[in-house]
C-alpha positions in Angstrom: 0.0 0.0 0.0 2.8 2.4 0.9 4.6 1.6 -2.4 1.5 2.5 -4.4 1.1 5.7 -2.4 4.8 6.6 -2.9 4.5 5.9 -6.6 1.4 8.1 -7.0 3.0 10.9 -5.1 6.2 10.6 -7.2 4.4 10.8 -10.5 2.5 13.8 -9.2 5.8 15.5 -8.3 7.4 15.0 -11.7 4.3 16.0 -13.7 4.9 19.0 -15.9 1.3 19.7 -16.5 0.5 23.3 -15.5 -2.1 24.0 -13.0 -5.5 24.9 -14.3 -6.2 28.6 -14.8 -8.2 30.6 -17.3 -4.9 32.1 -18.6 -3.2 28.8 -19.4 -6.3 27.4 -21.0 -6.9 30.6 -23.0 -10.3 31.2 -21.5 -9.9 34.9 -20.7 -12.4 37.3 -22.3 -11.1 38.8 -25.5 -12.4 41.1 -28.2 -13.0 39.0 -31.4 -14.3 41.4 -34.0 -16.2 40.2 -37.0 -14.8 41.9 -40.1 -18.0 42.7 -41.9 -17.9 44.6 -45.2 -19.0 47.7 -43.6 -16.2 47.7 -41.0 -13.6 46.9 -43.7 -14.7 49.6 -46.1 -15.0 52.2 -43.3 -11.5 51.3 -41.9 -9.9 51.7 -45.4 -11.7 55.0 -46.1 -10.8 56.4 -42.6 -7.1 55.7 -43.3 -7.3 57.1 -46.8 -9.1 60.3 -45.7 -6.5 60.8 -42.9 -3.3 60.0 -44.8 -4.0 61.7 -48.1 -4.4 65.2 -46.5 -1.3 64.7 -44.3 0.7 63.7 -47.4 -0.5 66.7 -49.3 0.4 69.1 -46.5 3.8 67.4 -46.1 4.6 67.8 -49.8 3.4 71.4 -49.7 5.7 72.2 -46.7 8.6 70.4 -48.4 8.1 72.5 -51.6 8.3 75.7 -49.6 11.8 74.8 -48.4 14.5 76.6 -50.4 17.6 74.5 -50.8 20.9 75.2 -52.6 23.2 72.2 -53.2 26.6 73.0 -54.8 29.2 70.3 -55.5 32.6 71.8 -55.4 35.1 68.9 -55.1 35.6 68.8 -58.9 35.4 72.5 -59.6 38.0 73.4 -57.0 40.7 71.2 -58.5 43.2 73.1 -60.7 43.3 72.2 -64.3 46.8 70.8 -64.1 45.7 68.3 -61.4 42.4 67.2 -62.9 43.9 63.8 -63.8 45.4 63.3 -60.3 43.3 65.1 -57.7 44.8 63.0 -54.9 48.2 64.4 -55.6 46.7 67.9 -55.4 45.0 67.4 -52.1 48.0 65.8 -50.5 50.4 68.4 -51.6 50.8 70.9 -48.8 52.2 73.5 -51.2 49.2 73.7 -53.5 46.7 76.6 -53.0 43.5 75.1 -51.6 41.5 78.4 -51.7 38.5 78.2 -54.1 36.2 81.1 -55.0 32.8 80.3 -56.6 29.5 82.1 -57.1 26.0 80.6 -56.5 22.6 82.1 -57.1 19.7 82.2 -54.7 16.7 80.7 -56.6 14.0 82.1 -54.1 13.9 84.3 -51.1 15.4 82.5 -48.1 14.2 83.6 -44.6 16.4 83.0 -41.5 17.5 80.9 -40.0 19.4 79.5 -43.0 21.3 76.3 -42.2 24.7 75.6 -43.7 25.6 71.9 -44.2 28.4 70.0 -45.7 27.5 66.8 -47.5 29.8 63.8 -48.1 29.0 61.0 -50.5 30.5 57.5 -50.4 32.0 58.0 -47.0 31.2 55.0 -44.7 31.3 56.3 -41.1 29.6 53.1 -39.9 32.1 50.7 -41.5 35.7 49.7 -41.5 38.3 52.4 -42.1 38.3 53.4 -45.8 41.3 54.8 -47.7 41.3 58.5 -47.1 44.5 60.3 -46.3 46.6 57.2 -45.6 45.7 53.6 -46.1 44.5 52.0 -42.8 42.9 48.7 -43.4 41.5 46.5 -40.7 40.6 49.1 -38.0 37.0 49.6 -37.0 36.2 53.2 -37.8 32.9 53.4 -36.0 34.4 52.0 -32.7 37.7 53.9 -32.8 36.9 56.3 -30.0 36.9 56.5 -26.2 33.7 57.8 -24.7 35.3 57.7 -21.2 38.1 60.0 -22.4 35.7 62.4 -24.0 33.7 62.7 -20.8 36.4 63.3 -18.2 40.0 64.4 -17.8 40.6 61.5 -15.4 40.3 59.0 -18.3 42.7 60.5 -20.8 44.7 57.3 -20.8 41.6 55.2 -21.7 42.7 54.8 -25.3 42.5 51.0 -25.7 39.8 51.2 -28.5 41.5 54.0 -30.4 44.2 52.2 -32.3 46.1 53.4 -34.3 45.4 56.9 -33.1 45.8 56.2 -29.3 49.2 57.4 -28.2 52.1 59.4 -29.6 55.8 59.0 -28.8 57.4 62.2 -27.6 61.1 62.0 -26.8 60.8 58.4 -25.9 57.6 58.9 -23.7 54.3 57.6 -24.8 51.6 60.2 -24.3 47.8 59.8 -24.9 46.1 61.6 -27.8 43.0 63.6 -26.8 40.6 63.0 -28.4 41.8 59.7 -29.6 40.5 57.4 -32.4 40.0 57.5 -36.1 36.7 59.4 -36.0 38.3 62.5 -34.4 41.4 62.1 -36.5 39.4 62.3 -39.7 37.6 65.6 -38.6 36.2 67.5 -41.6 38.3 70.6 -42.2 36.9 72.4 -45.2 35.9 76.0 -44.4 33.3 78.3 -45.9 33.1 82.1 -46.0 30.0 83.6 -47.7 29.2 87.1 -48.8 26.6 88.9 -50.8 28.0 91.9 -52.6 29.9 93.7 -49.8 27.9 92.1 -47.0 29.6 89.2 -45.2 27.2 86.5 -44.1 28.1 85.6 -40.6 28.0 81.8 -40.0 27.1 81.1 -36.4 28.6 77.9 -35.1 27.1 78.0 -31.7 24.2 75.6 -30.9 24.8 73.3 -33.8 25.4 70.2 -31.7 22.9 68.3 -29.5 22.6 69.5 -26.0 22.9 66.0 -24.7 26.4 65.8 -26.3 27.7 69.1 -25.1 26.4 68.5 -21.5 27.0 64.8 -21.0 29.1 63.1 -23.6 31.9 65.8 -23.9 33.5 67.1 -20.7 34.1 70.7 -19.8 37.5 69.8 -18.3 38.8 67.8 -21.3 41.2 69.7 -23.5 42.9 68.5 -26.8 46.4 67.1 -26.3 48.9 65.7 -28.9 46.1 65.8 -31.6 47.3 65.6 -35.2 50.9 65.7 -33.9 52.3 62.8 -36.0 54.3 63.7 -39.1 53.3 60.6 -41.0 49.7 60.3 -39.8 48.1 63.7 -40.2 44.4 63.4 -40.7 41.7 66.1 -41.1 41.1 69.2 -39.0 43.0 70.5 -36.0 41.6 71.6 -32.6 42.3 74.5 -30.4 44.0 73.2 -27.3 42.8 76.0 -25.1 39.1 75.3 -25.7 37.4 72.3 -23.9 35.9 69.6 -26.0 32.3 70.5 -25.0 32.7 73.9 -26.7 34.2 72.5 -29.9 30.9 71.9 -31.6 32.4 71.1 -35.0 34.1 68.1 -33.5 30.9 67.1 -31.6 28.8 67.1 -34.8 31.5 65.1 -36.6 31.7 62.5 -33.8 28.0 61.6 -34.1 28.6 59.1 -36.9 26.2 58.7 -39.8 24.5 55.5 -40.6 24.5 55.9 -44.4 27.4 56.6 -46.8 25.7 59.8 -48.0 25.1 62.3 -45.1 24.9 65.9 -44.2 26.3 67.5 -41.1 25.5 71.0 -39.8 28.3 73.5 -40.3 26.5 76.6 -39.0 23.5 78.9 -39.2 23.0 82.3 -41.0 20.6 84.7 -39.3 20.1 86.9 -42.3 17.6 86.8 -45.1 18.6 86.4 -48.7 16.6 87.8 -51.7 15.8 85.9 -54.8 18.5 86.1 -57.5 21.1 87.3 -55.0 24.6 86.1 -55.9 26.5 84.5 -53.1 30.3 84.5 -53.3 31.7 81.4 -51.6 35.3 81.5 -50.5 36.2 78.0 -49.4 39.2 76.0 -48.4 39.3 72.7 -50.2 41.3 70.7 -47.6 39.4 67.5 -47.0 40.6 64.5 -49.0 37.6 62.7 -50.6 39.5 61.9 -53.8 41.3 58.8 -52.5 38.0 56.9 -52.2 36.0 58.6 -55.0 33.9 60.6 -52.6 32.0 63.8 -53.2 31.8 67.1 -51.3 28.8 69.5 -51.4 27.9 72.7 -49.8 24.2 72.9 -48.8 22.2 76.0 -47.8 18.7 75.3 -46.7 15.7 76.8 -44.9 13.3 74.7 -42.9 9.5 74.2 -42.5 7.4 72.5 -39.8 8.5 69.1 -41.0 12.2 70.1 -41.1 14.3 70.3 -44.2 13.4 69.4 -47.8 12.1 65.9 -47.8 9.5 64.6 -50.2 9.7 61.0 -49.0 7.3 61.6 -46.0 4.6 63.1 -48.1 4.9 60.5 -50.8 4.8 57.7 -48.2 1.5 59.1 -46.8 0.0 59.6 -50.2 1.0 56.0 -51.3 -0.6 54.4 -48.2 -3.7 56.6 -48.4 -4.1 55.9 -52.2 -3.8 52.1 -51.7 -6.4 52.2 -48.9 -8.7 54.3 -51.1 -8.3 51.9 -54.0 -9.0 48.9 -51.7 -12.1 50.6 -50.3 -13.5 51.3 -53.8 -12.9 47.7 -54.8 -14.7 46.3 -51.8 -17.6 48.7 -52.4 -17.9 47.5 -56.0 -17.7 43.8 -54.9 -20.3 44.4 -52.2 -22.7 46.0 -54.7 -22.3 43.8 -57.7 -21.4 40.5 -56.2 -22.8 40.3 -52.7 -22.8 37.1 -50.5 -24.3 36.3 -47.1 -22.1 37.0 -44.2 -20.6 33.8 -42.7 -21.9 31.6 -45.6 -20.4 28.1 -44.9 -20.6 27.0 -48.5 -17.5 29.1 -49.2 -15.4 27.0 -46.8 -12.8 24.9 -48.7 -14.0 21.5 -47.4 -17.6 22.4 -48.2 -16.7 23.5 -51.6 -15.0 20.2 -52.3 -18.1 18.2 -51.1 -20.4 20.4 -53.2 -18.2 19.8 -56.3 -18.3 16.0 -55.8 -22.1 16.1 -55.4 -22.5 18.1 -58.5 -20.3 15.7 -60.5 -22.3 12.7 -59.3 -25.6 14.4 -60.2 -24.2 15.3 -63.6 -23.0 11.7 -64.3 -26.3 10.2 -63.3 
């Protein structure tokens, strides 16, 4: 008797069957809507009537944005270097100053945002050939967030190879900021003027506040940056200004996800009239020729949806149009080919039985 009892209790202990509850047995109350033709048609029409006006307003706002895009990397190469632009950009003795004129198509109200755009530059990938060939290093991870935040971590350069330390008189000293991202800082400069009026480009407030207040420290100053003779990269930094105030660097350090991207260079707080001629004096220093990249200067106004972007409006119009098309199709089907709701004869197994019965009747 004891053996039987022990065996029963043992089987009860090892049982993996869950205890009964309405949750495990899926008996909780739930909303099970019946998709009647009226509900389906109404849902499609509601989405269409909501999305189509939003798409039209978005496209209208995008069209109001005035944008000037000027590619200058080819125009600013002297004629004698057109066949070898890389030699031109690497030669420190060549004149990199370039003066061009661009015309304002429409009136541009302030603030006017100045961007630089790079094409075919993979900030999210392995290091590409730019100023010197450096294969095998992770570009996107070549930085030290600890070092950027506080002066106590200036020796935290483990992830920054090959731009981590520099040998000065036999002593290895840390590079601040270290890493390939900071090393490749964009260093083209733009000066704009209309007739005799210089357009002041304000570079304050171009970085995210979370970056200037949290990610970059106020007690961190550049040290030993771009000090190697054989490994000079992009722009240089003022060693007397803390990193949280060097907003050009902060904007550059927020890496882009796509190979074509824009980064904010500054803001102009003056209006420009239609057909004004802007004289652009730029320094063509940044090497995009080694990897067939492109450089563009962009001047743009904004609207309530941001900059010029037709994709959002087109996406809303596309979804709204598809829903409107589906609603009209369902309306026509409901009018010209109606059927009772929940008719079991349309079930696949019933249709098979009906077909067999029809064939037997036909044969007899």
